[in-house]
NUMIGU-831870 format. One record per residue (C-alpha): residue number from 0; residue in three letters; chain; x, y, z. Coordinates in nm, 2 decimals, m for minus. Example, Ala and Ser with C-alpha at 12.3 -4.5 7.8 and 13.67 -1.06 7.14 Angstrom:
# NUMIGU-831870
 num residuo cadena      X      Y      Z
   0     ALA      A   1.23  m0.45   0.78
   1     SER      A   1.37  m0.11   0.71
This chain:
# NUMIGU-831870
 num residuo cadena      X      Y      Z
   0     MET      A  m1.28   0.85  m2.36
   1     VAL      A  m1.47   0.62  m2.13
   2     GLU      A  m1.55   0.28  m2.28
   3     LYS      A  m1.80   0.06  m2.10
   4     HIS      A  m1.89  m0.31  m2.14
   5     SER      A  m2.26  m0.27  m2.20
   6     ALA      A  m2.37  m0.63  m2.17
   7     GLU      A  m2.47  m0.77  m1.83
   8     VAL      A  m2.20  m1.02  m1.71
   9     HIS      A  m2.24  m1.30  m1.46
  10     VAL      A  m1.92  m1.40  m1.28
  11     ALA      A  m1.89  m1.70  m1.04
  12     PRO      A  m1.60  m1.77  m0.80
  13     ARG      A  m1.35  m2.04  m0.89
  14     GLY      A  m1.11  m2.18  m0.63
  15     THR      A  m1.22  m1.93  m0.36
  16     LEU      A  m1.54  m1.81  m0.19
  17     GLU      A  m1.75  m2.12  m0.29
  18     LEU      A  m1.81  m2.18   0.08
  19     LEU      A  m1.98  m1.89   0.25
  20     SER      A  m2.19  m1.90   0.56
  21     GLN      A  m2.55  m1.77   0.55
  22     LYS      A  m2.44  m1.48   0.76
  23     GLU      A  m2.18  m1.38   0.50
  24     VAL      A  m2.41  m1.41   0.21
  25     ALA      A  m2.68  m1.22   0.39
  26     ALA      A  m2.44  m0.94   0.47
  27     LEU      A  m2.38  m0.89   0.09
  28     THR      A  m2.75  m0.90   0.00
  29     SER      A  m2.92  m0.72   0.29
  30     THR      A  m3.07  m0.37   0.26
  31     ALA      A  m2.99  m0.29   0.63
  32     ARG      A  m2.79   0.03   0.67
  33     ARG      A  m2.47  m0.14   0.79
  34     GLU      A  m2.48  m0.40   0.51
  35     THR      A  m2.57  m0.14   0.25
  36     GLN      A  m2.25   0.05   0.35
  37     LEU      A  m2.06  m0.28   0.31
  38     ILE      A  m2.20  m0.33  m0.04
  39     GLU      A  m2.11   0.02  m0.14
  40     LEU      A  m1.76  m0.03  m0.02
  41     PHE      A  m1.74  m0.35  m0.23
  42     ARG      A  m1.88  m0.16  m0.53
  43     ARG      A  m1.61   0.11  m0.51
  44     CYS      A  m1.33  m0.14  m0.47
  45     ALA      A  m1.46  m0.36  m0.74
  46     LEU      A  m1.48  m0.07  m0.99
  47     ALA      A  m1.11   0.01  m0.91
  48     VAL      A  m1.02  m0.35  m0.98
  49     LEU      A  m1.21  m0.36  m1.31
  50     ASN      A  m1.04  m0.03  m1.40
  51     THR      A  m0.69  m0.20  m1.38
  52     GLY      A  m0.45  m0.07  m1.64
  53     ASN      A  m0.62   0.27  m1.70
  54     GLN      A  m0.37   0.54  m1.63
  55     THR      A  m0.54   0.78  m1.39
  56     ASP      A  m0.50   0.84  m1.01
  57     ASP      A  m0.80   1.07  m0.98
  58     ALA      A  m1.04   0.85  m0.78
  59     ALA      A  m1.32   1.11  m0.80
  60     ALA      A  m1.30   1.12  m1.18
  61     ILE      A  m1.32   0.74  m1.19
  62     PHE      A  m1.63   0.72  m0.98
  63     ASP      A  m1.79   1.00  m1.18
  64     ALA      A  m1.71   0.85  m1.51
  65     TYR      A  m1.87   0.51  m1.41
  66     SER      A  m2.16   0.65  m1.20
  67     ASP      A  m2.39   0.39  m1.36
  68     PHE      A  m2.16   0.10  m1.28
  69     SER      A  m2.33  m0.17  m1.07
  70     ILE      A  m2.22  m0.50  m0.92
  71     GLU      A  m2.48  m0.72  m0.75
  72     VAL      A  m2.42  m1.01  m0.53
  73     ALA      A  m2.67  m1.28  m0.61
  74     LYS      A  m2.75  m1.58  m0.40
  75     ARG      A  m2.71  m1.93  m0.54
  76     THR      A  m2.78  m2.26  m0.37
  77     ARG      A  m2.41  m2.32  m0.34
  78     GLY      A  m2.28  m1.97  m0.27
  79     LEU      A  m2.30  m1.66  m0.48
  80     LYS      A  m2.23  m1.50  m0.82
  81     LEU      A  m2.17  m1.14  m0.93
  82     ILE      A  m2.39  m0.96  m1.18
  83     ILE      A  m2.19  m0.67  m1.33
  84     ARG      A  m2.33  m0.39  m1.55
  85     ASN      A  m2.15  m0.09  m1.72
  86     ALA      A  m1.80  m0.20  m1.62
  87     PRO      A  m1.48  m0.07  m1.79
  88     ALA      A  m1.45  m0.24  m2.13
  89     SER      A  m1.08  m0.29  m2.07
  90     ALA      A  m1.16  m0.57  m1.81
  91     PHE      A  m1.30  m0.80  m2.08
  92     VAL      A  m1.17  m0.99  m2.38
  93     ASP      A  m1.42  m1.12  m2.63
  94     GLY      A  m1.69  m1.06  m2.38
  95     ARG      A  m1.52  m1.26  m2.10
  96     ILE      A  m1.36  m1.11  m1.79
  97     ILE      A  m0.98  m1.13  m1.78
  98     GLU      A  m0.89  m1.41  m1.54
  99     GLY      A  m0.64  m1.20  m1.33
 100     ILE      A  m0.91  m0.93  m1.28
 101     ARG      A  m1.16  m1.20  m1.19
 102     GLN      A  m0.93  m1.33  m0.92
 103     HIS      A  m0.86  m0.98  m0.79
 104     LEU      A  m1.24  m0.91  m0.78
 105     PHE      A  m1.31  m1.21  m0.56
 106     ALA      A  m1.00  m1.13  m0.34
 107     VAL      A  m1.16  m0.79  m0.28
 108     LEU      A  m1.50  m0.96  m0.20
 109     ARG      A  m1.33  m1.20   0.04
 110     ASP      A  m1.16  m0.92   0.23
 111     VAL      A  m1.47  m0.69   0.24
 112     VAL      A  m1.68  m0.98   0.37
 113     TYR      A  m1.42  m1.04   0.64
 114     MET      A  m1.41  m0.67   0.74
 115     GLY      A  m1.79  m0.65   0.75
 116     THR      A  m1.87  m0.98   0.93
 117     GLU      A  m1.57  m1.10   1.13
 118     ILE      A  m1.40  m0.80   1.29
 119     ALA      A  m1.55  m0.70   1.62
 120     ASP      A  m1.49  m0.35   1.76
 121     SER      A  m1.36  m0.52   2.08
 122     GLU      A  m1.07  m0.68   1.87
 123     LEU      A  m0.95  m0.34   1.78
 124     ALA      A  m0.94  m0.20   2.13
 125     THR      A  m0.58  m0.32   2.21
 126     PRO      A  m0.25  m0.33   2.02
 127     ALA      A  m0.24  m0.71   2.04
 128     GLY      A  m0.60  m0.73   1.91
 129     ILE      A  m0.51  m0.51   1.61
 130     THR      A  m0.21  m0.72   1.52
 131     ASP      A  m0.43  m1.03   1.55
 132     VAL      A  m0.68  m0.88   1.30
 133     VAL      A  m0.40  m0.81   1.06
 134     PHE      A  m0.28  m1.17   1.10
 135     GLN      A  m0.63  m1.31   1.04
 136     ILE      A  m0.68  m1.11   0.72
 137     LEU      A  m0.35  m1.22   0.58
 138     LYS      A  m0.43  m1.58   0.69
 139     GLN      A  m0.77  m1.56   0.51
 140     ALA      A  m0.58  m1.45   0.20
 141     ARG      A  m0.35  m1.75   0.22
 142     ILE      A  m0.03  m1.56   0.20
 143     LEU      A   0.11  m1.69   0.53
 144     ASN      A   0.30  m2.00   0.45
 145     PRO      A   0.49  m2.17   0.74
 146     ASP      A   0.69  m2.39   0.50
 147     LEU      A   0.87  m2.10   0.33
 148     SER      A   1.20  m1.95   0.45
 149     PRO      A   1.22  m1.57   0.47
 150     ARG      A   1.22  m1.44   0.12
 151     VAL      A   0.96  m1.15   0.10
 152     VAL      A   1.10  m0.81  m0.01
 153     VAL      A   0.87  m0.52   0.03
 154     CYS      A   0.92  m0.26  m0.24
 155     TRP      A   0.79   0.09  m0.18
 156     GLY      A   0.80   0.38  m0.42
 157     GLY      A   0.59   0.62  m0.62
 158     HIS      A   0.32   0.56  m0.87
 159     SER      A   0.43   0.87  m1.06
 160     ILE      A   0.80   0.81  m1.15
 161     SER      A   1.01   0.87  m1.46
 162     ARG      A   1.07   0.61  m1.73
 163     SER      A   1.44   0.56  m1.62
 164     GLU      A   1.33   0.52  m1.26
 165     TYR      A   1.07   0.27  m1.37
 166     ASP      A   1.32   0.07  m1.57
 167     TYR      A   1.55   0.07  m1.27
 168     THR      A   1.28  m0.08  m1.05
 169     LYS      A   1.25  m0.36  m1.30
 170     GLU      A   1.63  m0.42  m1.29
 171     VAL      A   1.63  m0.43  m0.91
 172     GLY      A   1.33  m0.67  m0.92
 173     TYR      A   1.52  m0.89  m1.17
 174     GLN      A   1.82  m0.91  m0.93
 175     LEU      A   1.58  m1.00  m0.64
 176     GLY      A   1.41  m1.26  m0.86
 177     LEU      A   1.74  m1.42  m0.95
 178     ARG      A   1.79  m1.48  m0.58
 179     GLY      A   1.45  m1.65  m0.54
 180     LEU      A   1.30  m1.35  m0.34
 181     ASP      A   0.93  m1.28  m0.36
 182     ILE      A   0.80  m0.92  m0.41
 183     CYS      A   0.54  m0.74  m0.20
 184     THR      A   0.42  m0.39  m0.30
 185     GLY      A   0.13  m0.15  m0.26
 186     CYS      A   0.01  m0.33  m0.58
 187     GLY      A  m0.04  m0.01  m0.80
 188     PRO      A   0.16   0.12  m1.10
 189     GLY      A   0.51   0.27  m1.12
 190     ALA      A   0.75   0.15  m0.85
 191     MET      A   0.49  m0.09  m0.73
 192     LYS      A   0.46  m0.27  m1.06
 193     GLY      A   0.82  m0.25  m1.20
 194     PRO      A   0.99  m0.48  m0.93
 195     MET      A   0.73  m0.75  m1.00
 196     LYS      A   0.78  m0.74  m1.37
 197     GLY      A   1.16  m0.76  m1.33
 198     ALA      A   1.14  m1.04  m1.06
 199     ALA      A   0.91  m1.24  m1.30
 200     VAL      A   1.20  m1.26  m1.55
 201     GLY      A   1.45  m1.35  m1.27
 202     HIS      A   1.21  m1.62  m1.14
 203     ALA      A   1.16  m1.76  m1.49
 204     LYS      A   1.54  m1.79  m1.55
 205     GLN      A   1.58  m1.97  m1.22
 206     ARG      A   1.27  m2.18  m1.28
 207     THR      A   1.12  m2.07  m0.95
 208     GLY      A   0.78  m2.23  m0.97
 209     ASP      A   0.63  m2.10  m0.64
 210     ALA      A   0.72  m1.73  m0.68
 211     ARG      A   0.47  m1.48  m0.53
 212     TYR      A   0.38  m1.12  m0.61
 213     LEU      A   0.19  m0.99  m0.31
 214     GLY      A  m0.02  m0.67  m0.33
 215     LEU      A  m0.14  m0.49  m0.02
 216     SER      A  m0.40  m0.22  m0.05
 217     GLU      A  m0.68  m0.05   0.15
 218     PRO      A  m1.03   0.08   0.04
 219     GLY      A  m0.94   0.45   0.04
 220     ILE      A  m0.65   0.42  m0.20
 221     ILE      A  m0.74   0.12  m0.42
 222     ALA      A  m0.93   0.34  m0.67
 223     ALA      A  m0.62   0.55  m0.73
 224     GLU      A  m0.39   0.26  m0.73
 225     PRO      A  m0.58  m0.05  m0.86
 226     PRO      A  m0.39  m0.37  m0.85
 227     ASN      A  m0.15  m0.41  m1.14
 228     PRO      A  m0.18  m0.73  m1.35
 229     MET      A   0.14  m0.88  m1.20
 230     VAL      A  m0.01  m0.92  m0.85
 231     SER      A  m0.08  m1.29  m0.78
 232     HIS      A  m0.21  m1.24  m0.42
 233     LEU      A  m0.42  m0.93  m0.35
 234     VAL      A  m0.51  m0.83   0.00
 235     VAL      A  m0.73  m0.53   0.10
 236     LEU      A  m0.67  m0.42   0.46
 237     PRO      A  m0.93  m0.21   0.64
 238     ASP      A  m0.72   0.11   0.66
 239     ILE      A  m0.38   0.25   0.59
 240     GLU      A  m0.25   0.17   0.94
 241     LYS      A  m0.33  m0.20   0.91
 242     ARG      A  m0.19  m0.20   0.56
 243     LEU      A   0.14  m0.06   0.69
 244     GLU      A   0.15  m0.31   0.97
 245     ALA      A   0.10  m0.59   0.73
 246     PHE      A   0.40  m0.47   0.52
 247     VAL      A   0.64  m0.48   0.82
 248     ARG      A   0.50  m0.80   0.96
 249     VAL      A   0.53  m1.01   0.64
 250     GLY      A   0.83  m0.84   0.49
 251     HIS      A   1.19  m0.97   0.55
 252     GLY      A   1.35  m0.67   0.39
 253     ILE      A   1.24  m0.34   0.24
 254     VAL      A   1.36  m0.16  m0.07
 255     VAL      A   1.25   0.20  m0.12
 256     PHE      A   1.25   0.36  m0.46
 257     PRO      A   1.18   0.73  m0.54
 258     GLY      A   0.83   0.84  m0.46
 259     GLY      A   0.61   1.12  m0.32
 260     ALA      A   0.40   1.18  m0.02
 261     GLY      A   0.28   0.82   0.00
 262     THR      A   0.64   0.69   0.00
 263     ALA      A   0.74   0.94   0.27
 264     GLU      A   0.45   0.82   0.48
 265     GLU      A   0.57   0.46   0.45
 266     ILE      A   0.93   0.56   0.54
 267     LEU      A   0.82   0.75   0.84
 268     TYR      A   0.60   0.47   0.96
 269     LEU      A   0.89   0.23   0.92
 270     LEU      A   1.14   0.45   1.10
 271     GLY      A   0.89   0.52   1.38
 272     VAL      A   0.88   0.14   1.43
 273     LEU      A   1.26   0.09   1.42
 274     LEU      A   1.32   0.38   1.66
 275     ASP      A   1.13   0.20   1.93
 276     PRO      A   1.39   0.06   2.17
 277     ALA      A   1.19  m0.26   2.19
 278     ASN      A   1.29  m0.33   1.83
 279     GLU      A   1.67  m0.28   1.88
 280     ARG      A   1.74  m0.65   1.82
 281     GLN      A   1.51  m0.68   1.52
 282     ALA      A   1.67  m0.76   1.18
 283     LEU      A   1.48  m0.57   0.91
 284     PRO      A   1.71  m0.45   0.64
 285     VAL      A   1.62  m0.13   0.45
 286     ILE      A   1.77   0.00   0.13
 287     PHE      A   1.69   0.33  m0.04
 288     THR      A   1.78   0.30  m0.41
 289     GLY      A   1.73   0.46  m0.75
 290     PRO      A   1.91   0.53  m1.08
 291     ALA      A   2.18   0.80  m1.10
 292     GLU      A   1.92   1.06  m1.18
 293     SER      A   1.76   1.00  m0.84
 294     ALA      A   2.07   1.08  m0.64
 295     ASP      A   1.94   1.43  m0.55
 296     TYR      A   1.61   1.29  m0.44
 297     PHE      A   1.77   1.06  m0.18
 298     HIS      A   2.02   1.32  m0.08
 299     GLU      A   1.73   1.56   0.01
 300     LEU      A   1.52   1.28   0.17
 301     ASP      A   1.82   1.18   0.39
 302     ALA      A   1.89   1.54   0.49
 303     PHE      A   1.52   1.59   0.59
 304     LEU      A   1.52   1.27   0.80
 305     ARG      A   1.84   1.36   0.97
 306     LEU      A   1.71   1.71   1.05
 307     ALA      A   1.38   1.59   1.18
 308     LEU      A   1.48   1.27   1.36
 309     GLY      A   1.85   1.31   1.43
 310     ASP      A   2.16   1.19   1.25
 311     ASP      A   2.14   0.85   1.43
 312     ILE      A   1.83   0.77   1.21
 313     ALA      A   2.07   0.70   0.92
 314     ARG      A   2.19   0.37   1.08
 315     HIS      A   1.85   0.22   1.00
 316     TYR      A   1.89   0.24   0.62
 317     GLU      A   2.15   0.21   0.34
 318     ILE      A   2.15   0.42   0.03
 319     VAL      A   2.26   0.26  m0.30
 320     ILE      A   2.25   0.47  m0.62
 321     GLY      A   2.26   0.32  m0.97
 322     ASP      A   2.36  m0.03  m0.88
 323     ALA      A   2.07  m0.28  m0.90
 324     ALA      A   2.30  m0.58  m0.88
 325     ARG      A   2.44  m0.46  m0.55
 326     VAL      A   2.09  m0.40  m0.41
 327     GLY      A   2.01  m0.76  m0.50
 328     ALA      A   2.33  m0.90  m0.34
 329     LEU      A   2.29  m0.69  m0.03
 330     MET      A   1.93  m0.78   0.02
 331     GLY      A   2.00  m1.15  m0.03
 332     GLU      A   2.27  m1.14   0.23
 333     ARG      A   2.07  m0.93   0.48
 334     ILE      A   1.77  m1.17   0.45
 335     ARG      A   1.99  m1.46   0.55
 336     ARG      A   2.06  m1.26   0.86
 337     VAL      A   1.69  m1.22   0.92
 338     ARG      A   1.65  m1.60   0.89
 339     ARG      A   1.92  m1.65   1.15
 340     GLN      A   1.77  m1.39   1.39
 341     ARG      A   1.42  m1.55   1.35
 342     ARG      A   1.56  m1.89   1.43
 343     ARG      A   1.75  m1.75   1.73
 344     ASP      A   1.45  m1.57   1.88
 345     GLY      A   1.20  m1.84   1.79
 346     ASP      A   0.99  m1.60   1.58
 347     ALA      A   0.78  m1.72   1.28
 348     TYR      A   0.93  m1.69   0.94
 349     TYR      A   0.60  m1.59   0.78
 350     PHE      A   0.48  m1.32   1.03
 351     ASN      A   0.70  m1.11   1.26
 352     TRP      A   0.52  m1.14   1.59
 353     LEU      A   0.81  m1.00   1.80
 354     LEU      A   0.82  m0.66   1.62
 355     GLN      A   0.67  m0.40   1.84
 356     ILE      A   0.44  m0.15   1.67
 357     PRO      A   0.39   0.18   1.87
 358     PRO      A   0.02   0.21   1.95
 359     GLU      A   0.01   0.56   1.79
 360     HIS      A   0.11   0.39   1.46
 361     GLN      A  m0.18   0.14   1.49
 362     ARG      A  m0.45   0.39   1.57
 363     PRO      A  m0.63   0.51   1.25
 364     PHE      A  m0.58   0.88   1.18
 365     GLU      A  m0.91   1.03   1.07
 366     VAL      A  m0.81   1.29   0.81
 367     SER      A  m1.00   1.62   0.83
 368     HIS      A  m0.91   1.99   0.82
 369     ASP      A  m0.93   2.00   1.20
 370     SER      A  m0.72   1.69   1.27
 371     VAL      A  m0.45   1.79   1.02
 372     ALA      A  m0.43   2.14   1.17
 373     GLY      A  m0.40   1.99   1.51
 374     LEU      A  m0.09   1.79   1.43
 375     ARG      A   0.21   1.90   1.63
 376     LEU      A   0.51   1.91   1.40
 377     SER      A   0.80   2.01   1.61
 378     ARG      A   1.16   1.91   1.66
 379     ASP      A   1.10   1.95   2.04
 380     LEU      A   0.92   1.61   2.03
 381     PRO      A   1.10   1.29   2.09
 382     PRO      A   1.20   1.14   1.75
 383     HIS      A   0.96   0.85   1.77
 384     GLU      A   0.66   1.09   1.84
 385     LEU      A   0.76   1.33   1.57
 386     ALA      A   0.78   1.03   1.32
 387     VAL      A   0.42   0.95   1.41
 388     ALA      A   0.31   1.31   1.36
 389     LEU      A   0.50   1.35   1.03
 390     ARG      A   0.36   1.01   0.91
 391     ARG      A   0.01   1.14   0.97
 392     ALA      A   0.09   1.47   0.79
 393     PHE      A   0.19   1.28   0.48
 394     SER      A  m0.11   1.05   0.51
 395     ALA      A  m0.33   1.36   0.49
 396     ILE      A  m0.15   1.47   0.17
 397     VAL      A  m0.21   1.13   0.02
 398     THR      A  m0.57   1.16   0.11
 399     GLY      A  m0.61   1.50  m0.05
 400     ASN      A  m0.42   1.39  m0.36
 401     VAL      A  m0.58   1.07  m0.46
 402     LYS      A  m0.86   0.94  m0.23
 403     ASP      A  m1.21   1.03  m0.35
 404     TYR      A  m1.34   1.17  m0.02
 405     GLY      A  m1.02   1.36   0.03
 406     ILE      A  m1.03   1.52  m0.31
 407     ARG      A  m1.39   1.63  m0.25
 408     MET      A  m1.29   1.76   0.10
 409     ILE      A  m1.03   1.98  m0.05
 410     GLU      A  m1.27   2.10  m0.32
 411     ARG      A  m1.52   2.21  m0.05
 412     HIS      A  m1.29   2.35   0.22
 413     GLY      A  m0.96   2.43   0.05
 414     PRO      A  m0.61   2.29   0.13
 415     PHE      A  m0.51   2.14   0.46
 416     GLU      A  m0.29   2.35   0.69
 417     LEU      A   0.03   2.19   0.83
 418     HIS      A   0.15   2.38   1.14
 419     SER      A   0.52   2.34   1.19
 420     ASP      A   0.78   2.51   1.41
 421     ALA      A   1.04   2.74   1.23
 422     SER      A   1.32   2.49   1.25
 423     LEU      A   1.13   2.22   1.07
 424     MET      A   0.90   2.42   0.85
 425     ASP      A   1.15   2.52   0.59
 426     ALA      A   1.28   2.16   0.55
 427     LEU      A   0.93   2.02   0.53
 428     ASP      A   0.82   2.28   0.28
 429     HIS      A   1.13   2.23   0.07
 430     LEU      A   1.09   1.85   0.06
 431     LEU      A   0.72   1.89  m0.05
 432     ARG      A   0.80   2.14  m0.31
 433     GLN      A   1.07   1.91  m0.45
 434     PHE      A   0.81   1.63  m0.48
 435     VAL      A   0.59   1.87  m0.67
 436     ARG      A   0.87   2.00  m0.90
 437     GLN      A   0.97   1.64  m0.98
 438     GLY      A   0.62   1.54  m1.07
 439     ARG      A   0.58   1.29  m0.79
 440     MET      A   0.24   1.40  m0.65
 441     LYS      A   0.01   1.30  m0.94
 442     LEU      A   0.01   1.08  m1.25
 443     GLU      A  m0.19   1.32  m1.48
 444     GLY      A  m0.12   1.68  m1.59
 445     ALA      A   0.19   1.90  m1.57
 446     HIS      A   0.01   2.14  m1.32
 447     TYR      A  m0.04   2.03  m0.96
 448     ASP      A  m0.25   2.23  m0.71
 449     PRO      A  m0.12   2.14  m0.36
 450     CYS      A  m0.38   2.00  m0.12
 451     TYR      A  m0.18   2.15   0.17
 452     ARG      A   0.00   2.46   0.28
 453     VAL      A   0.27   2.48   0.55
 454     VAL      A   0.21   2.74   0.82
 455     ARG      A   0.48   2.86   1.06
 456     ASP      A   0.39   2.84   1.43
């Protein structure tokens, strides 16, 4: 049952966004077409934030349930305030907005303002320009601290995982927290929340007063994966490609838990980067891990990656099953290597400028039935090119599963078609079927209607 906070609520920024230029305020109150689109983007992201804690990943259902929700940006002499109507009741306690949600709301506004007023098309025309945009967004969010040694562990994994897998993510987070390591995730539930909860206990035991829990999202997915309450620093990047680049630029190590199509997309993005010969000297430790019950999951994932990209791909990751303490110890030791490598090469601790991102990974993939059908999924491709194509295929599945416009696209035109050669098709189809069988595609309901079908070329 949908519960709404019926009273009109006025919310002012505190500690952020008090100082806005006239240009920025005008962009949020204008009725011009471009600014209207910006305001609608903010409305949709704001609804997702206010819906934090509600267990659904059906973005279309969320927007339909709160079709009368409105959030208005009102001018004040010293900035702005938000006027909110018909918001989810769970965002309020005794008529007042929960503080963490208020902070996330203004983080979204900060990033949407930056996207709409500061990013010029010319800046996105080159790989270096795209990287600079990612840097500027993270700088705006104040998560780039030149005074901190390398200590950010990116944790990837599914939002739909079993209870034992979730408990294991907390145990790994606890081990990382004991070692003073910060956690960065996609900011949603499941494997994105567990490591933060565990790390918070580890940080508390070590009296780590400046611990950080970074959440990186993007407008198309934030409704299905609203920021969990543990996130202390929320950043909304313009699209999935810039979100993925932000992960590998700010992270000093990566831990991958069991997940579905979204996790596979992240893994393929990462491996596509590490396969680039220009990154041969880069230190970026990667550990795949889960409880004992997840052993088959990682066995099949490893087999698929070896088949698609060659056995040599396995040198870029380690697999640790059922041993959270070992994951923590390994990651702590590997990050010390990262620190030595950054010092040797003169790279910044807080942003990996020297990591080379293939331009194909930076270019946004516009998901449509035609663009998905046009993907070439063949083992005849060089491994780094196949990694890009497979990453885009899984990105399309994520879009069809959880993004509002993707769900509606599937409703209108049916499932996407993934064209694969015979040698790869069976492996790809098997991996996707395993995700479905293990319940890794959706949070709700025992039945899952695939948004794709694999077609043999």
